[in-house]
C-alpha positions in Angstrom: -0.1 0.1 0.0 1.3 3.5 -0.9 1.4 6.7 1.1 0.9 10.1 -0.2 4.5 10.4 -1.2 4.3 6.8 -3.0 1.3 8.2 -4.8 3.2 11.1 -6.1 6.3 9.1 -6.9 4.1 6.8 -9.2 2.4 9.9 -10.9 5.8 11.4 -11.6 6.3 8.5 -14.0 3.6 9.8 -16.0 5.5 13.1 -16.6 7.1 13.2 -20.0 9.9 15.4 -21.4 8.6 18.6 -22.4 5.4 18.6 -20.7 3.7 21.7 -19.3 2.2 20.4 -16.1 -0.6 21.8 -13.8 -0.3 20.7 -10.2 -3.4 20.7 -7.9 -3.6 21.2 -4.2 -2.6 18.4 -1.9 -1.0 15.1 -3.0 -0.2 16.5 -6.6 2.1 19.5 -5.3 4.5 16.4 -4.2 5.0 15.1 -7.7 7.6 17.9 -8.7 9.9 16.5 -6.2 10.0 13.1 -8.1 10.2 13.8 -11.7 13.2 12.3 -13.3 16.3 14.6 -13.4 17.0 13.6 -17.1 13.8 15.3 -18.6 12.7 19.0 -18.8 9.4 19.8 -17.4 7.5 23.1 -16.6 5.1 23.0 -13.8 2.5 25.6 -13.7 0.5 26.7 -10.8 -2.9 28.7 -11.5 -1.8 31.5 -9.0 0.6 32.8 -11.9 4.0 30.8 -11.7 5.6 28.8 -14.4 8.8 26.9 -13.7 8.0 25.5 -10.1 10.8 23.2 -8.5 10.8 21.1 -5.4 9.4 22.2 -2.1 12.1 24.2 -0.4 14.2 22.8 2.8 13.3 24.0 6.1 14.8 27.4 6.8 15.1 28.2 2.8 11.6 29.1 2.4 10.6 32.5 0.8 7.0 33.6 1.9 6.5 35.5 -1.5 6.9 32.5 -3.6 3.9 30.3 -3.2 1.8 28.0 -5.1 -2.0 28.0 -5.4 -2.3 26.2 -2.3 -0.5 28.8 -0.4 2.4 26.5 0.2 6.0 27.8 -0.2 7.8 26.7 -3.3 11.2 26.8 -5.2 11.4 28.0 -8.8 13.8 26.7 -11.5 16.1 29.0 -13.8 14.0 30.7 -16.3 10.8 30.5 -14.1 8.2 33.3 -14.6 5.6 35.0 -12.6 2.3 36.5 -14.2 -1.3 37.6 -13.3 -4.3 35.1 -12.9 -5.5 36.4 -16.3 -2.3 35.1 -18.1 -2.5 31.8 -16.0 -5.9 30.9 -17.1 -5.6 32.0 -20.7 -2.8 29.1 -20.6 -5.3 26.8 -19.1 -8.3 27.5 -21.0 -6.2 27.7 -24.2 -5.2 24.0 -23.6 -1.5 24.8 -23.3 -1.1 22.4 -20.3 -0.2 18.8 -21.4 -1.0 17.3 -18.0 -3.2 18.3 -15.2 -2.7 16.4 -11.8 -5.8 16.8 -9.3 -6.9 15.6 -6.0 -10.2 14.3 -5.7 -12.9 13.6 -3.1 -14.8 11.2 -5.5 -14.3 9.9 -9.1 -17.0 8.1 -10.9 -16.5 5.1 -13.3 -17.3 7.2 -16.2 -14.5 9.9 -15.3 -16.6 12.4 -13.6 -14.8 14.0 -10.7 -16.1 15.8 -7.5 -13.2 17.8 -5.7 -14.5 21.2 -4.6 -17.4 21.1 -2.2 -19.0 18.9 0.6 -22.5 19.8 1.4 -22.9 21.6 4.6 -19.4 23.0 4.6 -18.6 26.7 3.8 -16.6 27.3 0.6 -15.8 30.4 -1.3 -16.2 29.1 -4.7 -15.2 26.3 -7.1 -12.1 28.4 -7.9 -9.6 27.2 -10.8 -10.9 23.5 -10.7 -13.6 24.1 -12.9 -11.3 25.7 -15.8 -8.7 22.7 -15.3 -11.2 19.9 -15.7 -13.2 21.8 -18.6 -10.0 22.5 -20.5 -7.5 19.7 -19.9 -7.3 16.7 -22.2 -5.2 14.7 -20.0 -6.3 14.6 -16.2 -4.7 12.3 -13.5 -6.2 12.0 -10.2 -4.2 11.5 -7.1 -6.3 10.1 -4.1 -6.8 7.7 -1.5 -9.0 4.7 -2.6 -11.4 5.0 0.5 -12.4 7.6 2.9 -11.8 7.5 6.7 -14.6 5.3 7.1 -13.5 2.7 4.8 -16.0 3.7 2.1 -14.9 3.7 -1.7 -14.3 6.9 -3.2 -14.3 5.2 -6.6 -17.8 5.3 -7.4 -20.6 4.2 -10.0 -21.6 7.7 -9.6 -20.5 10.7 -7.5 -22.5 11.7 -4.6 -20.9 14.9 -4.0 -21.5 18.1 -6.3 -19.4 17.5 -9.7 -16.7 19.7 -10.7 -16.3 18.2 -14.2 -18.0 15.5 -16.3 -16.3 12.5 -18.0 -12.8 14.1 -17.7 -10.6 11.9 -15.8 -8.1 9.7 -17.8 -6.6 7.8 -15.1 -6.4 7.5 -11.2 -3.7 6.6 -8.9 -4.6 5.7 -5.3 -2.7 4.1 -2.3 -4.0 0.7 -3.7 -3.8 0.8 -7.5 -3.4 2.5 -10.8 -6.5 2.6 -12.8 -7.5 3.9 -16.2 -11.0 5.3 -16.8 -12.8 3.6 -19.9 -16.1 3.5 -21.4 -16.8 0.3 -19.5 -15.4 1.5 -15.9 -12.2 1.4 -14.1 -9.5 -0.8 -15.9 -7.0 -1.9 -13.2 -3.5 -1.5 -14.7 -1.4 -1.9 -11.7 -1.6 -2.8 -7.8 0.5 -1.2 -5.0 3.0 -3.1 -3.3 1.5 -5.8 -1.0 -2.0 -5.2 -2.2 -4.1 -7.9 -4.0 -6.5 -7.7 -6.7 -9.2 -8.9 -4.1 -8.3 -6.0 -2.0 -8.9 -3.5 -4.8 -12.0 -5.2 -5.5 -13.4 -4.9 -2.3 -12.4 -1.0 -1.9 -14.0 -0.2 -5.5 -17.6 0.5 -5.8 -17.7 1.4 -9.4 -17.3 -1.3 -12.2 -13.7 -2.8 -12.1 -12.2 -4.3 -15.0 -9.6 -7.0 -14.6 -7.8 -8.5 -17.5 -5.0 -11.1 -17.1 -2.4 -10.9 -14.3 -1.9 -7.3 -12.8 1.6 -6.4 -12.1 2.7 -4.7 -9.0 3.9 -1.3 -9.4 7.4 -0.1 -9.2 8.4 3.3 -8.0 
């Protein structure tokens, strides 16, 4: 079973040379720490940063350099800063190759719910709406179940939707799954996790074809 760092390490393997990548709040922000050193990647944050690097070491933080989640970050040589209008022009203009988001729920058809829990006050959907509406390649980083042990990979989302039919792949603490027209296709299982464990933790349709390999990090 993976922890949050393990999920980020696995998703980092999906990042290709030359990609422009948007990192959402939560687990996705860790991905920048684990991308291969032999490729060039531009990480974008919707608050207006292009060229984000790994998180700073303790004592080296600069409170003026933050990501969309208000976490202090580092920047790489050649990084640029710009206003939100420019940032969202980049997102809406589909100039981002890969978007990595957290989620509270994902449905078997690729619907995503990641912005609101009924009864809890939020200021608005924010940039999540633009990201899911514009991105062609969305990977979700999330835990497979909630704190009660209930599946977060569902037949249909119970929470308010952020986007419809947009998620392409999900990486959880248990598995890597591709979203297909027939449901969640199991691609890999986390170390120490069995196919039966994944079946029991998935409410949505789970497609299993052949032997499922254990993922490598």
